[in-house]
C-alpha positions in Angstrom: 94.6 122.2 45.5 93.7 124.5 48.4 96.5 125.4 50.8 97.0 128.1 53.5 98.9 130.1 50.8 95.5 130.7 49.1 94.5 132.9 52.1 97.4 135.2 51.4 95.5 137.9 49.5 93.1 138.5 52.4 96.0 138.5 54.9 97.9 141.1 52.7 94.9 143.4 52.7 95.0 143.5 56.4 98.7 144.3 56.4 98.8 146.9 53.7 98.5 149.9 56.0 101.4 148.6 58.0 103.5 148.4 54.8 102.8 152.1 54.0 103.9 153.0 57.5 107.1 151.1 57.3 107.9 152.8 54.0 107.3 156.2 55.5 109.8 155.6 58.3 112.5 154.5 55.8 112.3 150.7 56.0 112.8 148.6 52.9 111.5 145.2 51.8 115.1 143.8 52.4 115.0 145.1 56.0 111.8 143.2 56.6 113.1 140.0 55.0 116.2 140.1 57.2 114.1 140.8 60.3 112.0 137.7 59.6 115.2 135.6 59.2 116.7 137.0 62.4 113.5 136.3 64.3 113.5 132.7 63.0 117.1 132.1 63.9 116.5 133.4 67.4 113.4 131.2 67.8 115.3 128.1 66.6 118.2 128.8 69.0 115.8 129.1 71.9 114.3 125.7 71.1 117.7 124.1 70.6 119.0 125.5 73.9 116.0 124.2 75.8 114.6 121.2 73.8 112.7 119.8 76.8 111.1 123.1 77.8 107.5 124.0 77.0 107.9 127.8 76.9 109.8 128.1 73.5 107.4 125.6 72.0 104.4 127.6 73.2 105.9 130.7 71.7 106.6 129.2 68.3 103.1 129.6 66.9 103.1 133.3 67.6 106.6 133.6 66.1 105.5 131.7 63.0 102.5 134.1 62.7 104.8 137.2 63.0 107.2 135.6 60.4 104.3 135.0 58.0 103.2 138.6 58.4 106.7 139.9 57.7 107.0 137.6 54.7 103.8 139.1 53.3 104.8 142.6 54.1 108.2 142.4 52.4 106.6 141.1 49.2 104.0 143.9 49.2 106.7 146.5 49.8 108.7 145.2 46.9 105.8 145.1 44.5 103.7 148.1 45.5 106.4 150.5 46.5 108.9 149.9 43.7 111.5 148.1 45.9 112.1 145.1 43.8 115.7 144.2 43.4 117.9 141.2 42.5 119.3 141.2 46.1 115.7 141.2 47.4 114.8 138.2 45.3 117.8 136.3 46.5 117.2 137.3 50.2 113.6 136.3 49.9 114.2 132.8 48.6 117.2 132.0 50.7 115.8 133.6 53.7 112.6 131.5 53.6 114.7 128.3 53.3 117.2 129.2 56.0 114.4 130.3 58.4 112.6 127.0 58.0 115.8 125.1 58.7 116.7 127.2 61.7 113.2 127.0 63.2 112.3 123.3 62.6 115.7 121.5 62.8 115.8 121.9 66.6 112.7 119.8 66.8 115.1 116.9 66.2 116.6 117.5 69.6 113.3 117.2 71.5 113.0 114.0 73.5 110.6 111.6 71.8 110.7 113.2 68.4 112.4 111.1 65.6 115.5 113.1 64.6 115.7 111.2 61.3 112.1 111.8 60.3 112.2 115.5 61.4 115.4 116.1 59.4 113.8 114.4 56.4 110.7 116.6 56.6 113.0 119.7 56.6 115.2 118.4 53.8 112.1 117.7 51.6 110.8 121.2 52.5 114.0 122.7 51.0 113.7 120.5 47.9 110.1 121.5 47.5 110.9 125.2 47.6 113.9 124.6 45.2 111.5 123.0 42.8 109.3 126.0 42.9 112.2 128.3 42.1 113.7 126.0 39.4 110.4 126.2 37.6 111.3 129.8 36.5 114.5 128.4 34.9 112.5 126.1 32.6 110.1 128.8 31.5 107.3 128.5 34.0 106.3 130.8 36.8 107.5 130.4 40.4 105.4 127.5 41.6 103.6 127.6 45.0 101.4 124.5 44.5 100.4 122.5 47.5 99.3 120.6 49.4 102.3 121.2 51.7 104.0 124.5 50.9 105.8 127.0 53.2 102.7 128.2 55.0 101.4 124.7 55.5 104.7 123.6 57.0 104.5 126.5 59.4 101.1 125.4 60.5 102.1 121.8 60.9 105.2 122.6 63.0 103.3 125.2 65.0 100.6 122.5 65.8 103.3 120.0 66.6 104.9 122.5 69.0 101.7 122.9 70.9 101.0 119.2 71.1 104.5 118.6 72.4 104.3 121.6 74.9 101.1 120.3 76.4 102.3 116.7 76.2 99.3 115.8 74.0 101.3 113.6 71.7 103.3 110.4 72.4 106.6 109.5 70.7 104.7 107.0 68.6 102.1 109.5 67.4 104.8 112.1 66.7 106.5 109.6 64.4 103.2 109.0 62.5 102.7 112.8 62.4 106.1 113.3 60.8 105.6 110.4 58.4 102.4 112.1 57.2 104.3 115.3 56.6 106.9 113.4 54.6 104.2 111.9 52.4 102.6 115.4 51.9 106.1 116.9 51.1 106.8 114.2 48.5 103.4 114.7 46.9 103.9 118.5 46.8 107.3 118.0 45.2 105.9 115.9 42.4 102.9 118.3 42.0 105.1 121.4 41.6 107.4 119.6 39.2 104.5 118.4 37.1 102.8 121.8 37.1 106.0 123.5 36.2 106.7 121.1 33.3 103.2 121.5 32.0 103.2 125.3 32.2 106.7 125.4 30.5 105.4 123.1 27.7 102.3 125.2 27.1 104.5 128.3 27.0 106.8 126.8 24.4 103.9 125.7 22.2 102.3 129.2 22.3 
């Protein structure tokens, strides 16, 4: 199933020269991972402090794009410049989940947005990513199956931010929007679990 994550190889090719430059000036993959997390925390705090303001919402898509670039860069630096480490793996997985929570949870404070549904989308996002990680423990690869992975959530919340900033979406429509995200999250959770179990089973038989 095609997701935004499938575009990652092309995106990485564009960022590869920047990776080499970062390495030359002494930065590591872990530095980039932490930078992405700090940026996300700052963006989330800005939205939380001004939940009725359009400016932080208008800035969010750009912030999400920068975060996506940083996430791609830290992975390439780890793989292609021999910077893999246990700490890096831990920071990468935890950083992604924490960044999502920090960036998206403040949406629950925005007038007209259902706090319950917003929180549920974020909770399911954490469980979806946890499912992808747990796949490794049962003998499968880290699962990134869609249709609603990390990059897709970023696109969905970036779009929601623009719709809210320009007042293009009513409270009723935002509720339907979040309900659709919940359905997509549940399907993704089941899809990742199924793919992980199937891959682990095939691995065991071989």
